[in-house]
C-alpha positions as CSV (number, residue, x, y, z in Angstrom):
1,M,-229.5,-185.4,73.5
2,V,-226.2,-183.7,72.5
3,K,-227.2,-179.9,71.2
4,V,-224.8,-177.9,68.9
5,K,-224.9,-174.4,68.2
6,S,-222.0,-172.3,66.4
7,G,-218.7,-171.8,68.5
8,D,-219.5,-175.2,70.3
9,R,-216.7,-178.1,71.0
10,L,-217.9,-180.4,72.6
11,F,-216.6,-183.9,74.9
12,I,-219.9,-185.8,74.7
13,G,-218.8,-189.0,77.2
14,K,-221.6,-188.3,79.6
15,S,-224.2,-188.0,76.6
16,I,-223.9,-191.2,75.2
17,E,-224.6,-194.7,75.7
18,Y,-222.3,-198.1,75.2
19,F,-222.8,-201.9,75.3
20,I,-220.6,-204.4,74.5
21,D,-221.3,-207.4,72.1
22,T,-219.1,-210.2,73.5
23,T,-220.3,-212.4,70.2
24,N,-218.8,-209.7,67.9
25,E,-221.6,-210.8,65.4
26,L,-224.2,-208.6,66.1
27,M,-225.4,-206.3,63.3
28,I,-226.7,-202.4,64.2
29,Q,-230.4,-203.6,63.4
30,E,-229.8,-206.0,65.9
31,V,-228.0,-204.0,68.5
32,M,-230.5,-201.0,68.6
33,D,-232.9,-202.8,70.4
34,K,-229.9,-204.2,72.6
35,P,-230.0,-202.5,76.9
36,F,-227.1,-199.8,76.1
37,V,-225.6,-198.4,79.2
38,K,-225.4,-194.7,79.9
39,S,-222.0,-193.4,80.6
40,T,-221.1,-190.8,83.2
41,T,-217.8,-189.6,82.2
42,D,-216.5,-187.2,79.7
43,I,-214.2,-189.3,78.3
44,L,-215.8,-193.2,77.6
45,N,-212.7,-195.7,79.7
46,L,-213.9,-199.2,79.4
47,G,-210.5,-200.6,80.2
48,H,-209.1,-203.4,77.9
49,V,-212.1,-204.9,76.2
50,A,-211.4,-207.9,73.7
51,S,-215.5,-207.2,72.2
52,H,-217.2,-205.0,69.9
53,V,-217.6,-201.7,71.5
54,W,-221.3,-200.3,70.4
55,T,-221.8,-196.6,71.5
56,R,-224.6,-194.5,70.7
57,F,-226.3,-190.8,71.0
58,N,-228.6,-188.2,69.2
59,V,-227.2,-184.7,67.8
60,V,-229.3,-182.0,67.4
61,S,-228.0,-178.9,65.6
62,E,-229.6,-175.4,66.6
63,N,-228.3,-173.3,64.0
64,E,-225.4,-175.0,61.9
65,R,-225.9,-177.1,59.1
66,E,-222.7,-178.8,59.6
67,V,-221.2,-180.2,62.8
68,F,-218.0,-182.6,62.5
69,L,-218.0,-185.9,64.6
70,E,-214.1,-186.2,66.0
71,I,-213.1,-189.6,67.8
72,N,-209.7,-189.2,69.2
73,A,-208.2,-192.6,68.8
74,P,-205.5,-193.0,65.9
75,L,-204.9,-196.3,67.1
76,I,-208.3,-198.4,67.3
77,Q,-208.0,-201.6,65.3
78,Q,-211.8,-201.3,63.9
79,L,-214.2,-198.3,63.2
80,E,-217.7,-198.4,61.6
81,I,-220.0,-195.3,62.3
82,F,-223.8,-195.4,61.5
83,E,-226.4,-192.5,61.2
84,V,-230.2,-193.7,61.8
85,K,-232.6,-190.9,60.5
86,E,-236.2,-192.0,59.9
87,N,-235.4,-195.7,60.9
88,K,-233.0,-195.3,57.8
89,V,-229.4,-196.4,58.4
90,L,-226.5,-195.2,56.6
91,N,-223.0,-196.2,56.9
92,L,-220.9,-193.2,57.3
93,F,-217.4,-194.8,57.7
94,K,-215.7,-197.9,57.7
95,G,-212.1,-198.3,58.6
96,G,-209.5,-198.5,61.7
97,A,-205.3,-198.8,62.3
98,G,-205.0,-201.9,59.8
99,I,-206.8,-199.7,57.0
100,S,-204.9,-197.6,54.5
101,F,-204.6,-194.0,55.3
102,G,-205.7,-193.1,51.9
103,Q,-209.5,-194.9,52.4
104,R,-210.4,-192.0,55.2
105,P,-213.0,-189.3,54.0
106,I,-211.2,-186.4,55.5
107,H,-207.2,-186.7,56.0
108,S,-206.6,-186.2,59.7
109,E,-204.4,-187.9,62.4
110,N,-208.0,-188.6,64.3
111,W,-211.2,-190.1,62.8
112,L,-213.2,-187.4,61.6
113,I,-216.7,-187.1,60.0
114,D,-218.8,-184.4,58.6
115,I,-222.7,-185.1,59.3
116,K,-224.9,-182.4,57.2
117,L,-227.8,-181.3,59.4
118,D,-230.4,-178.8,58.9
119,P,-231.5,-176.3,61.9
120,G,-233.6,-178.4,64.4
121,E,-232.6,-181.8,62.9
122,K,-232.2,-184.3,64.9
123,T,-229.9,-187.9,64.0
124,A,-228.8,-190.9,66.2
125,L,-225.0,-191.7,65.5
126,Y,-223.9,-195.3,66.2
127,I,-220.1,-196.5,66.8
128,K,-218.9,-199.6,66.5
129,G,-215.2,-200.1,67.6
130,Q,-213.0,-202.8,68.6
131,S,-209.2,-201.7,70.1
132,Y,-206.0,-203.8,70.8
133,Y,-205.5,-201.2,74.0
134,P,-207.7,-199.6,77.2
135,Y,-210.9,-198.6,75.5
136,Q,-210.3,-195.1,76.3
137,I,-212.5,-192.9,73.5
138,P,-212.7,-189.2,73.3
139,I,-215.3,-188.3,71.6
140,V,-216.0,-184.8,70.5
141,I,-219.1,-182.5,68.5
142,S,-217.9,-179.8,67.0
143,S,-219.5,-176.9,64.8
144,K,-217.6,-176.0,61.8
145,N,-216.4,-172.8,62.6
146,K,-215.2,-174.2,66.4
147,F,-213.5,-176.7,64.6
148,V,-211.5,-174.9,62.2
149,E,-210.1,-172.6,64.7
150,D,-209.4,-175.3,67.1
151,S,-207.5,-177.4,64.4
152,K,-205.4,-173.9,63.7
153,R,-204.3,-173.8,67.0
154,H,-204.0,-177.9,66.9
155,Y,-202.1,-177.9,64.0
156,L,-199.8,-174.7,65.6
157,F,-198.6,-176.5,68.4
158,W,-197.9,-179.7,66.3
159,G,-195.6,-177.4,63.6
160,I,-193.8,-176.4,67.2
161,Y,-193.8,-180.1,68.4
162,M,-191.9,-181.2,65.2
163,G,-189.7,-178.1,65.1
164,V,-188.7,-178.7,68.3
165,M,-187.8,-181.9,67.9
166,L,-186.3,-181.5,64.5
167,F,-184.0,-178.7,65.9
168,A,-182.9,-180.5,68.7
169,F,-181.7,-183.3,66.2
170,I,-179.6,-181.7,64.0
171,Y,-178.5,-179.4,66.5
172,N,-177.2,-182.8,68.8
173,F,-176.8,-184.6,65.6
174,F,-173.6,-182.1,64.4
175,I,-172.3,-182.0,67.8
176,Y,-171.9,-185.6,67.8
177,L,-170.2,-185.4,64.1
178,S,-167.5,-182.8,65.9
179,I,-166.8,-184.4,69.1
180,K,-167.8,-188.4,68.8
181,E,-169.3,-188.4,72.6
182,R,-170.9,-191.3,73.1
183,S,-173.8,-189.9,75.1
184,Y,-175.0,-187.5,71.9
185,L,-175.6,-191.0,70.3
186,Y,-177.6,-192.3,72.6
187,Y,-179.6,-189.3,73.0
188,L,-180.1,-188.9,68.9
189,I,-181.6,-192.4,69.3
190,Y,-184.0,-191.3,72.0
191,I,-185.2,-188.7,70.2
192,V,-185.9,-190.9,67.0
193,S,-187.6,-193.2,68.7
194,S,-189.6,-191.3,71.0
195,M,-190.6,-189.3,68.6
196,A,-191.6,-192.3,66.7
197,F,-193.7,-193.4,69.7
198,Y,-195.7,-189.8,70.1
199,L,-196.0,-189.5,67.1
200,G,-197.5,-192.9,66.2
201,L,-199.5,-192.8,69.5
202,S,-201.3,-188.9,68.2
203,G,-201.9,-190.6,64.8
204,F,-199.6,-187.6,63.1
205,G,-197.2,-190.8,62.0
206,F,-199.8,-192.7,60.6
207,W,-200.7,-189.7,58.7
208,L,-197.2,-188.3,57.4
209,F,-195.0,-191.2,57.6
210,W,-196.2,-194.6,56.9
211,S,-199.8,-193.9,55.5
212,D,-199.8,-196.9,52.8
213,S,-198.1,-199.4,55.6
214,P,-201.0,-199.7,58.5
215,I,-198.8,-203.0,59.8
216,F,-196.7,-200.5,61.5
217,N,-199.5,-198.9,63.8
218,P,-199.4,-202.0,66.3
219,M,-195.9,-202.1,66.6
220,V,-196.2,-198.5,68.0
221,P,-195.7,-199.4,71.3
222,I,-192.6,-200.9,70.9
223,F,-191.0,-197.8,70.5
224,V,-191.5,-197.0,73.8
225,S,-189.4,-200.1,74.5
226,I,-186.8,-198.8,72.5
227,T,-187.4,-195.2,74.0
228,N,-186.7,-196.8,77.3
229,C,-183.9,-198.6,76.7
230,V,-181.6,-196.2,74.7
231,I,-182.2,-193.4,77.8
232,I,-181.1,-196.2,80.4
233,L,-178.2,-196.6,78.4
234,F,-177.7,-192.5,78.2
235,T,-178.3,-192.4,81.8
236,F,-175.6,-195.0,82.9
237,D,-173.1,-192.9,80.3
238,F,-174.1,-189.2,81.2
239,L,-174.2,-190.0,85.1
240,Q,-171.5,-192.0,84.7
241,I,-173.6,-194.5,86.9
242,D,-171.7,-197.9,85.3
243,K,-168.8,-196.7,87.2
244,K,-169.5,-194.4,90.5
245,Q,-172.9,-196.7,91.5
246,K,-173.0,-200.1,91.2
247,G,-176.7,-200.8,92.9
248,L,-178.3,-198.0,90.2
249,Y,-176.7,-199.6,87.3
250,Y,-177.7,-203.3,87.8
251,T,-181.0,-201.8,88.7
252,G,-181.3,-200.0,85.4
253,C,-179.7,-203.4,83.8
254,I,-182.6,-205.0,85.1
255,F,-184.9,-202.3,83.9
256,F,-183.5,-202.9,80.1
257,V,-184.0,-206.4,80.4
258,I,-187.9,-205.8,81.2
259,F,-188.6,-203.2,78.3
260,V,-186.8,-205.7,76.1
261,I,-189.5,-208.5,76.9
262,L,-192.3,-205.9,76.8
263,A,-191.1,-205.0,73.2
264,I,-190.8,-209.2,72.4
265,M,-194.9,-209.3,74.1
266,N,-195.9,-206.6,71.6
267,L,-194.5,-208.3,68.5
268,L,-196.2,-211.3,69.7
269,K,-199.3,-209.9,70.1
270,M,-199.7,-210.0,73.8
271,Y,-200.8,-206.3,73.9
272,E,-203.3,-206.3,77.1
273,I,-200.3,-207.3,79.1
274,A,-197.7,-205.6,77.4
275,L,-199.2,-202.0,77.7
276,N,-200.4,-202.3,81.8
277,L,-196.8,-203.1,82.5
278,S,-195.5,-200.9,80.0
279,Q,-197.6,-198.1,81.6
280,L,-196.5,-199.2,85.4
281,M,-192.6,-199.6,84.0
282,S,-193.1,-196.2,82.3
283,L,-193.9,-194.7,86.0
284,L,-191.2,-196.6,87.7
285,I,-188.4,-195.9,85.3
286,C,-189.0,-192.2,85.7
287,F,-188.5,-192.5,89.5
288,Y,-185.3,-194.3,88.3
289,F,-184.5,-191.4,86.8
290,I,-185.1,-189.3,89.3
291,T,-183.7,-191.0,92.1
292,A,-180.3,-191.7,90.0
293,G,-179.6,-187.6,89.1
294,F,-180.7,-187.1,92.6
295,I,-177.9,-189.2,94.0
296,S,-175.2,-188.0,91.1
297,L,-176.1,-184.3,92.0
298,K,-175.2,-185.5,95.9
299,N,-172.2,-187.1,94.4
300,G,-171.0,-183.9,92.6
301,V,-172.2,-184.5,89.1
302,A,-173.3,-180.8,88.6
303,T,-175.2,-181.3,85.3
304,A,-177.4,-184.0,86.6
305,K,-179.1,-180.6,88.4
306,Y,-180.9,-180.1,84.1
307,Y,-181.1,-184.0,84.1
308,V,-183.4,-183.9,87.3
309,L,-185.4,-181.1,86.7
310,A,-186.2,-183.0,83.1
311,W,-187.7,-186.0,84.4
312,T,-189.4,-184.5,87.4
313,L,-191.2,-182.4,84.7
314,F,-192.1,-185.0,82.7
315,L,-193.1,-187.4,85.4
316,I,-195.9,-184.6,85.8
317,M,-196.8,-183.8,82.5
318,V,-197.2,-188.1,82.2
319,V,-199.3,-188.1,85.5
320,V,-201.4,-185.4,84.4
321,F,-202.2,-187.2,80.9
322,I,-203.1,-190.7,82.7
323,L,-205.6,-188.7,85.5
324,T,-207.6,-187.2,82.4
325,L,-207.7,-190.2,80.3
326,N,-209.3,-191.6,83.4
327,N,-211.5,-189.0,84.1
328,V,-209.4,-187.3,87.1
329,L,-208.7,-184.1,85.9
330,P,-211.1,-181.9,83.2
331,T,-210.5,-182.2,79.5
332,T,-208.7,-179.4,78.1
333,F,-206.1,-178.2,75.7
334,F,-203.4,-178.0,78.1
335,T,-204.0,-181.6,80.0
336,T,-204.5,-183.3,76.4
337,H,-201.5,-181.9,75.0
338,G,-199.2,-182.3,78.2
339,I,-197.4,-185.3,77.7
340,F,-196.1,-183.3,74.5
341,I,-195.1,-180.8,76.0
342,G,-193.5,-182.6,78.8
343,H,-191.5,-184.2,76.0
344,M,-190.7,-181.5,74.1
345,T,-189.9,-179.8,77.6
346,E,-187.6,-182.9,78.7
347,V,-186.0,-183.0,75.1
348,A,-184.9,-179.5,75.7
349,L,-183.8,-179.7,79.3
350,L,-181.9,-183.1,78.4
351,S,-179.6,-180.8,75.2
352,F,-179.0,-178.2,77.7
353,A,-177.6,-181.1,80.5
354,L,-175.3,-182.4,77.5
355,A,-174.3,-179.0,76.0
356,D,-173.4,-178.2,80.2
357,K,-171.2,-181.4,80.4
358,I,-169.6,-180.2,77.1
359,N,-169.0,-176.6,78.6
360,K,-167.3,-178.3,81.8
361,L,-165.5,-181.0,79.7
362,K,-164.4,-177.8,77.5
363,K,-163.5,-175.7,80.5
364,E,-161.6,-178.5,82.0
365,N,-159.8,-179.5,78.6
366,E,-158.6,-175.7,78.7
367,L,-157.1,-175.7,82.3
368,S,-155.7,-179.1,81.2
369,Q,-154.3,-177.0,77.8
370,L,-153.1,-173.7,80.4
371,R,-150.9,-176.3,82.8
372,V,-149.6,-178.3,79.6
373,I,-148.7,-175.0,77.9
374,E,-146.6,-173.8,81.1
375,S,-145.0,-177.0,81.4
376,L,-144.0,-176.9,78.2
377,R,-142.7,-173.5,78.8
378,E,-140.5,-175.1,81.6
379,K,-139.5,-177.8,79.7
380,E,-138.3,-175.5,77.2
381,K,-136.1,-173.0,79.6
382,M,-134.3,-176.2,80.7
383,Q,-134.0,-177.5,77.5
384,L,-132.0,-174.6,76.4
385,E,-129.9,-174.9,79.4
386,L,-129.2,-178.3,78.6
387,N,-128.5,-177.5,75.0
388,Q,-125.9,-174.7,76.1
389,E,-124.4,-177.5,78.4
390,L,-124.5,-180.1,75.6
391,E,-122.8,-178.1,72.8
392,G,-119.7,-177.4,75.0
393,K,-119.5,-181.6,75.2
394,V,-120.8,-182.7,71.7
395,K,-117.3,-181.1,70.8
396,E,-115.4,-183.0,73.4
397,R,-117.4,-186.7,72.3
398,T,-117.2,-186.4,68.9
399,F,-114.2,-187.8,68.5
400,E,-114.4,-190.5,70.8
401,L,-117.6,-191.0,68.7
402,E,-116.0,-191.5,65.6
403,K,-113.1,-193.6,67.2
404,T,-116.3,-196.0,68.7
405,I,-117.8,-195.9,65.2
406,T,-114.9,-197.6,63.8
407,N,-114.6,-199.7,66.7
408,L,-118.1,-200.8,66.1
409,K,-117.3,-201.8,62.2
410,E,-114.6,-203.6,63.6
411,A,-117.0,-205.6,65.8
412,Q,-119.4,-206.1,62.8
413,N,-117.3,-207.6,60.9
414,Q,-115.9,-209.8,63.6
415,L,-119.6,-210.7,64.5
416,V,-120.7,-211.9,60.8
417,Q,-117.6,-214.0,60.7
418,A,-118.1,-215.4,63.5
419,E,-121.7,-216.5,63.0
420,K,-120.6,-218.2,59.5
421,M,-118.2,-220.4,61.6
422,A,-120.6,-220.9,64.1
423,S,-123.1,-222.4,61.1
424,L,-119.9,-224.1,59.7
425,G,-119.1,-225.5,62.6
426,Q,-123.1,-226.7,63.0
427,L,-122.9,-228.5,59.8
428,T,-119.2,-229.9,60.4
429,A,-120.9,-231.1,63.6
430,G,-123.7,-232.3,61.6
431,I,-121.4,-234.4,59.4
432,A,-119.9,-235.9,62.0
433,H,-122.1,-237.2,63.6
434,E,-123.8,-238.7,60.9
435,I,-120.7,-240.5,59.6
436,Q,-119.7,-241.5,63.2
437,N,-122.3,-243.9,64.0
438,P,-121.6,-246.4,61.1
439,L,-117.9,-245.8,61.4
440,N,-118.6,-247.0,65.1
441,F,-120.3,-249.9,63.8
442,V,-117.1,-250.6,61.5
443,N,-114.4,-250.5,63.8
444,N,-116.5,-252.8,66.2
445,F,-117.5,-255.2,64.0
446,A,-113.6,-255.3,63.2
447,D,-112.7,-255.6,66.8
448,I,-114.9,-258.8,67.0
449,N,-113.4,-260.1,63.5
450,R,-110.1,-259.8,65.2
451,E,-110.9,-261.7,68.0
452,L,-112.9,-264.5,66.4
453,L,-110.1,-264.9,64.1
454,E,-107.5,-265.6,67.0
455,D,-110.4,-268.4,68.3
456,L,-110.1,-269.5,64.7
457,K,-106.6,-270.3,65.0
458,N,-106.7,-272.3,68.4
459,V,-110.0,-274.1,67.0
460,V,-107.7,-275.5,64.0
461,K,-105.4,-277.2,66.1
462,T,-108.0,-279.1,67.5
463,G,-109.8,-280.3,64.3
464,N,-113.6,-279.3,65.9
465,H,-115.1,-278.7,62.4
466,E,-118.5,-277.7,63.8
467,E,-117.3,-275.1,65.9
468,I,-114.8,-273.9,62.9
469,D,-118.3,-273.7,60.9
470,D,-119.2,-271.1,63.5
471,I,-116.6,-268.7,63.9
472,I,-116.6,-268.7,60.0
473,S,-120.4,-268.0,60.1
474,N,-120.0,-265.3,62.5
475,L,-117.0,-264.1,60.7
476,T,-119.4,-263.4,57.3
477,D,-122.4,-262.2,59.2
478,N,-119.9,-259.6,60.9
479,E,-118.5,-258.6,56.8
480,N,-121.9,-258.8,55.7
481,K,-122.7,-255.8,58.7
482,V,-119.7,-254.0,58.1
483,L,-120.3,-253.6,54.2
484,H,-123.7,-252.2,55.3
485,H,-122.3,-249.5,57.3
486,G,-119.6,-248.5,55.2
487,G,-122.2,-248.4,52.7
488,R,-124.2,-246.2,55.0
489,A,-121.4,-243.9,55.3
490,S,-120.9,-244.0,51.9
491,S,-124.2,-243.1,50.9
492,I,-123.9,-240.1,53.3
493,V,-120.8,-238.7,51.4
494,K,-122.5,-239.0,48.4
495,G,-125.7,-236.8,49.6
496,M,-123.3,-234.5,50.9
497,L,-121.5,-234.0,47.5
498,Q,-124.8,-233.7,45.9
499,H,-126.0,-230.7,48.3
500,S,-122.9,-229.0,47.5
501,R,-123.4,-229.5,43.2
502,T,-127.4,-229.5,43.1
503,R,-127.0,-229.1,39.6
504,G,-125.8,-231.1,36.6
505,N,-124.3,-229.2,33.6
506,N,-127.0,-228.6,31.3
507,K,-130.6,-227.9,31.0
508,E,-133.0,-229.9,28.6
509,K,-136.5,-229.2,28.0
510,I,-138.1,-232.3,29.2
511,N,-141.7,-233.5,29.7
512,L,-142.4,-233.6,33.4
513,N,-145.4,-236.3,32.7
514,T,-142.8,-238.2,31.3
515,L,-140.5,-237.6,34.2
516,C,-142.7,-238.6,36.7
517,D,-143.9,-241.3,35.3
518,E,-140.1,-242.7,35.1
519,Y,-139.1,-241.6,38.4
520,G,-142.4,-242.9,40.2
521,K,-142.1,-246.4,38.7
522,L,-138.1,-246.3,39.6
523,A,-139.1,-245.2,43.2
524,F,-141.8,-247.9,43.5
525,A,-139.5,-250.6,41.8
526,G,-137.0,-249.6,44.6
527,F,-139.8,-249.7,47.5
528,K,-140.8,-253.1,46.3
529,G,-137.3,-254.5,46.0
530,N,-136.8,-253.5,49.5
531,D,-139.4,-255.7,50.8
532,N,-141.9,-256.9,48.8
533,S,-144.6,-258.2,51.3
534,L,-145.1,-254.7,52.0
535,E,-149.1,-253.8,50.5
536,M,-148.9,-250.4,48.7
537,N,-151.3,-248.3,46.9
538,F,-149.2,-246.1,44.3
539,M,-151.4,-244.2,42.2
540,T,-150.9,-241.3,39.3
541,E,-152.2,-238.4,37.9
542,F,-150.6,-236.1,35.3
543,D,-152.7,-233.3,33.9
544,P,-152.3,-233.8,29.9
545,N,-152.0,-229.8,29.9
546,V,-148.5,-229.9,31.4
547,K,-146.2,-228.0,29.0
548,E,-142.7,-229.3,28.3
549,I,-140.1,-227.2,30.2
550,M,-136.5,-226.3,30.4
551,I,-135.1,-227.7,33.7
552,Y,-131.9,-229.5,34.6
553,P,-133.5,-233.5,34.9
554,Q,-131.5,-235.4,37.2
555,D,-132.1,-232.7,39.7
556,I,-135.8,-232.6,39.6
557,G,-135.9,-236.3,38.9
558,R,-133.5,-236.8,42.4
559,T,-136.3,-234.5,43.9
560,I,-139.3,-236.5,43.3
561,L,-137.5,-239.7,44.1
562,N,-136.6,-238.3,47.5
563,F,-140.4,-237.0,48.3
564,L,-141.5,-240.4,47.0
565,N,-139.1,-242.6,49.1
566,N,-140.4,-240.5,52.0
567,A,-144.1,-240.8,51.1
568,F,-143.7,-244.4,50.7
569,Y,-141.7,-244.4,54.4
570,A,-144.3,-242.5,56.1
571,A,-147.5,-244.3,54.5
572,T,-145.9,-247.8,55.7
573,I,-144.4,-246.7,59.2
574,R,-148.2,-245.9,59.8
575,Y,-149.9,-248.9,58.1
576,S,-147.2,-251.3,61.0
577,A,-148.1,-249.2,63.6
578,E,-151.7,-249.6,63.2
579,K,-151.4,-253.4,62.7
580,E,-149.2,-253.9,65.9
581,R,-151.9,-251.9,68.1
582,G,-154.2,-254.0,67.0
583,V,-156.3,-251.5,64.8
584,S,-159.0,-253.7,62.9
585,N,-159.0,-252.9,58.9
586,P,-156.2,-250.3,58.9
587,E,-156.2,-248.6,56.0
588,K,-153.8,-249.6,53.5
589,P,-150.7,-247.5,52.5
590,I,-151.8,-244.8,50.0
591,V,-149.2,-242.9,47.6
592,K,-150.1,-240.7,44.7
593,L,-147.9,-238.3,42.6
594,S,-150.3,-236.1,40.3
595,T,-149.3,-232.9,38.0
596,H,-151.2,-229.8,37.6
597,M,-150.7,-226.4,35.3
598,E,-152.3,-223.3,36.7
599,N,-151.7,-219.5,36.0
600,D,-148.3,-220.5,33.7
601,R,-147.0,-222.4,36.7
602,I,-146.4,-226.4,36.9
603,F,-147.0,-228.2,40.1
604,I,-146.1,-231.7,41.3
605,S,-147.7,-233.2,44.2
606,V,-147.1,-235.7,46.4
607,M,-149.8,-237.2,48.7
608,D,-149.1,-239.9,51.5
609,N,-151.8,-240.9,54.0
610,G,-148.6,-241.4,56.6
611,Q,-149.1,-239.6,60.3
612,G,-148.2,-236.2,59.0
613,V,-145.6,-233.8,60.0
614,P,-146.1,-231.9,63.6
615,N,-146.7,-228.6,63.4
616,E,-144.0,-227.8,65.9
617,I,-141.4,-229.0,63.0
618,K,-142.7,-228.3,59.9
619,D,-140.5,-225.1,59.9
620,K,-137.2,-227.3,60.4
621,I,-137.9,-230.2,57.9
622,F,-136.0,-228.6,55.2
623,Q,-132.9,-227.9,57.2
624,P,-129.9,-230.3,56.5
625,F,-129.1,-233.5,58.4
626,F,-132.9,-233.0,60.0
627,T,-134.7,-236.1,60.1
628,T,-137.6,-237.9,61.6
629,K,-136.3,-241.4,60.8
630,P,-134.9,-243.6,63.0
631,T,-130.7,-243.6,63.4
632,G,-129.0,-245.5,59.7
633,K,-132.7,-245.1,58.1
634,G,-132.1,-241.3,56.8
635,T,-129.2,-238.9,56.1
636,G,-131.4,-235.8,56.7
637,L,-130.1,-234.7,53.8
638,G,-132.8,-235.6,51.4
639,L,-135.3,-232.7,51.5
640,S,-132.6,-230.0,52.3
641,L,-130.7,-231.4,48.6
642,S,-134.6,-230.6,47.4
643,Y,-135.4,-227.8,48.4
644,D,-131.8,-225.9,46.9
645,I,-132.6,-227.8,43.7
646,I,-136.2,-226.1,43.4
647,H,-135.4,-223.2,44.9
648,A,-132.4,-222.7,42.0
649,H,-135.6,-223.4,39.0
650,G,-137.3,-220.3,40.8
651,G,-139.6,-222.7,42.2
652,E,-141.1,-223.2,45.8
653,I,-142.0,-226.2,48.0
654,L,-145.3,-226.1,49.7
655,V,-146.5,-228.3,52.9
656,D,-149.7,-229.4,53.9
657,S,-150.0,-232.0,56.7
658,K,-152.4,-232.5,59.0
659,E,-151.3,-235.1,62.2
660,G,-153.4,-238.4,62.0
661,M,-154.1,-238.1,58.5
662,G,-151.5,-237.6,55.9
663,T,-149.0,-235.0,54.2
664,T,-148.8,-233.4,50.5
665,F,-145.8,-232.0,49.0
666,T,-146.4,-229.7,46.1
667,I,-143.5,-228.4,44.0
668,S,-144.6,-225.3,42.5
669,I,-142.5,-224.3,39.1
670,P,-142.8,-221.4,37.2
671,F,-143.1,-222.1,33.5
672,A,-142.1,-219.1,31.9
673,Q,-139.1,-218.0,34.0
674,N,-137.7,-221.5,33.1
675,E,-138.2,-221.0,29.6
676,K,-136.2,-217.8,29.5
677,Q,-133.2,-219.0,31.0
């Protein structure tokens, strides 16, 4: 029986009875006759109970007409309160942490019910609750005047708490903006996450910040993991543990991983295991922080004294809070609010620690600046002496410098001329090399033919007609070879002449589709004429939107012809190589000639499925006399000539090639620029 009179505020744990409904299905009428167990502690503490817990007690008002029932369990998941008077059951409240805050009869961080009683009247109250967390339920009965008095003190305390935390955040935030010290960033996150946890734990978070989103209530324990993870990072940086104490650093990393796992367990609704481990790990991490602080203090980190004091006081208040919940210490304002007092003290001391660290850094910087200033003064003095010495030498050296500059200019001109001669020498060497090969063949076959003619004279005297025919046949073959290599030398000379005269005399307005079609047919006919047995899939795709353009048609045609001949060669070489290797169903040679117009530019593309151009030689393929073909298959002037022609039209040549897949050469010519010329 709980007797309430004016001025009372009673923790009624020893006056209540409880019953655990393992079926989770019993109604109040069924529960009333069940065997209830008498509670023996001021705060009912049943540990983790997954089932519904029913509590009951009788209340008698001696001289009050209004008493308040307060249940200090903001995170309880399900809560129903019934009043039984004269065998009539009245449902006073139904809610829980999963219900919107606005449905509470009285807005408060705790569960608060106003009970009307006449003086001397008796009533029975039944409470049904279910919680994801340990069933530690402080139940308080207060007279109205005592409730109002205690509420003022209670809300004043919380106003101070939130004011201190807000001030600490703003103060350290502005310091962080000015110095960008990483410790301050970790500390700011710590303030936010720890405040979110304590506000959620006390019920103020639900009341003030997420009243319409009860889904956040089960997530409050996650902030324990976030807070500890951030303060571990803060400790690493503030005490420089990662640089000086590798053992402590790796231990902290293990704690970090454990708290991440605990956060995941809470997300997976493994509340019982996660909460038990969180309580244990939170105590152990406090000891870790204190140990790290003492070791750092021993190693000469002076600011660690504030750090050690902060965590020691906080650990004491955590122990007081836990002992109060477990009925070891009496329930008072100090013991119930001790953990929050400890948190405020810890935040304040850590702010002092950071400020002390900054002050020490500031003093070190000032000393460093003084040393720098002194050093600069010494250097300035030396500089003045040197200047006086150098001024005398400057005049002496001026004439020598002027003479040196003149010599350098002459040397520069000589170097430029030497560079030109070197380039000319490289070009001459390339030409000599390319022409020397066919000339060597011509000379060799000429010598052979001379010997064969001597043999022919001798054989004619013998009258051996069969041998005469053989010699004449050899002479004929050699003459054909002489003609072939002479023609090759001639083609090299023609290519050189074309390279030195890249443009024709007149520009004409030409439809590039028509020009491409003509030279495409010409190139394909030439390819088939060389060897009609080779397979080739030659395709064209011309954009009808391509406009007529002023160009040198012979030059552009020569460029298209050159790209097509190279493409035919590359595609057939790959096909032949795959057949020789015995590749089944080798891809047939494909060459595609296409045009299109985009953004006032005309594009001509020649695509083949040859072996592609290796990346290491892409930058060389437009150099004169550079070729990847075997000796006798190309002069190395075609791409260089094509580059000069397109460049003269204000265009560019793009190369897109992948080894083993093929190459696409794209000619890009600006339409507007050539129309004006």
